[in-house]
N, C-alpha and C positions, 0 to 999 in steps of 0.2 A: 810162520806160514802166510801171514798177510803180506809181507814183502815179497814171497814167492809168487802169490796170486797177482799181486800188482806187477811185478816184473813180467809175468805172461802175458797180462793184458797189453801193457805199454812197455815193450822192451827198450830199456835204455843201456847204454854200456860204454865201454870205452872208446869204441869207433865212432859213435855219435858225439860224444863229449869232444873227441879230437877234431872231428869236423867242425863243430862250432867254435872250437878255440882257434882253428886255423883261418875260419872265414874272415874275421876283422883284419888280420895283417894282410890277407889276400886282397881285400879291397883297397886298403891304404896303399899297399904297394903298386898295384896297378894303376891308381889314381896318380902316384908320383913317378912312376916309371918312364924312363926316356920313351920317345916314338919308336915303334918297332918291337918293344920289349913287352912281352905279355906272360904273368905268371899263371900258374895253375894252382888249384888247392893242394895238389900233392907236393908242391914246393913248400908247404907249411905243415903238412901233417907230421906229427911226432911218429918216429919208427924207431923200434928198439935196435940195438947194435946188430944183433944176429939177422934180424930181417933185412937191415939195409945192406949188410955184407952178402946176404944170399941174393938180393935183388941186383947190386952191383956186379956180382959174379956172373949171373945169368946175361946181363947186359954186355959185359965184356966177351963172354963166350960167342953171344949172338954176332958182336962186331968182328970177332975173329973168323967165324965161320962165313960170314958175307965176304971178308976180305979175302979168305982163302979160296972160295968156290970160283971156278972158271966162268968167265962170261961166255955168252952165246958165239961171239967171235971168235974167242980162243978155242971153242970146242969144234969150230968148222975147219 
């Protein structure tokens, strides 16, 4: 019961730990990155296989929709 009360007062969890673990490689990568290349925290966050697959699928479908939708010039 003590741990449950502690967790309610100061919630820590996988996402926070993941963020802290990704912070160091983010800083080091941005220090050593070539000019014009900027990494984001999402580049270093751990993501389970299913979540990654879902995110990539959504991004692919969004690109396909954008590619297949007619432009304003084509509609006129």
